[in-house]
C-alpha positions, -999 to 999 in steps of 0.1 A, spaced: -46 -246 -637 -65 -252 -668 -71 -225 -693 -105 -210 -695 -126 -210 -727 -129 -173 -736 -163 -181 -752 -175 -193 -718 -163 -162 -701 -180 -140 -727 -213 -159 -722 -214 -151 -685 -239 -124 -674 -226 -93 -656 -242 -80 -624 -234 -54 -598 -207 -67 -574 -222 -84 -543 -258 -81 -556 -280 -112 -551 -277 -119 -589 -239 -116 -587 -237 -140 -558 -259 -165 -577 -236 -162 -607 -205 -165 -585 -218 -197 -570 -226 -211 -604 -191 -202 -617 -174 -216 -586 -193 -249 -592 -182 -250 -628 -146 -242 -621 -144 -268 -593 -126 -266 -560 -91 -270 -575 -96 -237 -594 -111 -217 -565 -88 -232 -538 -71 -206 -516 -50 -203 -485 -47 -190 -458 -78 -198 -438 -96 -166 -429 -132 -156 -419 -140 -120 -428 -171 -100 -424 -176 -69 -446 -198 -38 -441 -200 -23 -475 -215 12 -478 -227 29 -510 -240 -1 -528 -258 9 -560 -286 -17 -554 -296 -8 -518 -296 22 -495 -283 6 -463 -248 -8 -458 -245 -44 -471 -233 -70 -446 -214 -98 -464 -188 -124 -455 -159 -140 -472 -144 -173 -459 -116 -195 -470 -117 -219 -440 -130 -247 -462 -99 -243 -485 -117 -225 -512 -133 -190 -516 -169 -187 -502 -188 -154 -504 -223 -147 -491 -247 -122 -476 -249 -119 -438 -223 -123 -412 -201 -153 -403 -197 -163 -367 -164 -156 -349 -147 -137 -377 -110 -131 -377 -117 -96 -388 -144 -72 -399 -137 -47 -427 -157 -15 -433 -154 0 -467 -173 17 -495 -186 -2 -525 -161 9 -551 -132 1 -528 -147 -34 -521 -150 -40 -558 -114 -28 -563 -100 -51 -536 -120 -83 -544 -125 -82 -581 -96 -62 -596 -71 -78 -572 -46 -50 -577 -22 -50 -546 -9 -15 -553 -43 0 -554 -53 -20 -523 -24 -5 -504 -35 30 -516 -70 23 -503 -57 13 -469 -33 42 -466 -61 66 -478 -83 55 -449 -109 39 -472 -107 6 -454 -113 2 -417 -102 -31 -401 -112 -45 -368 -95 -77 -358 -65 -96 -372 -50 -74 -399 -24 -101 -407 -52 -124 -419 -63 -97 -443 -28 -91 -456 -23 -129 -461 -56 -131 -480 -47 -101 -502 -13 -116 -509 -28 -150 -518 -54 -134 -541 -28 -112 -558 -3 -140 -563 -28 -160 -584 -16 -138 -613 -30 -128 -647 -52 -154 -664 -61 -170 -632 -95 -188 -637 -111 -174 -605 -99 -139 -612 -110 -139 -648 -144 -153 -638 -149 -126 -611 -141 -99 -637 -164 -116 -663 -195 -116 -639 -190 -80 -626 -205 -50 -642 
């Protein structure tokens, strides 16, 4: 994977995780990085119900899919998901932006993440994201756009 220009990362605007502005920035960053930088396996379709979002009172329904071979995130629900995850905003941010496997396990064991469906798909996704390692372009970009 190519190194990222730190100046480009510093120029990105920061938004609340999963807000409409954050999603727009995520899509722009994904397009700039290209599919080789955001490619991910295994194939998983995941719906999220995120409570406690700072930008809206009701729980946010969002999806994450890697069926296309790269990471897609959006608002709403995906049809026929492999699993649905219910969690609070801070835990969602921890799991999908910080990509810290140790803290992810703590969140699961602490009951902060409720999973309905194929838990093995979630574990595979978590392992794939965590294995990308420090300096990964996608991980660095996610951190750069998240306030």
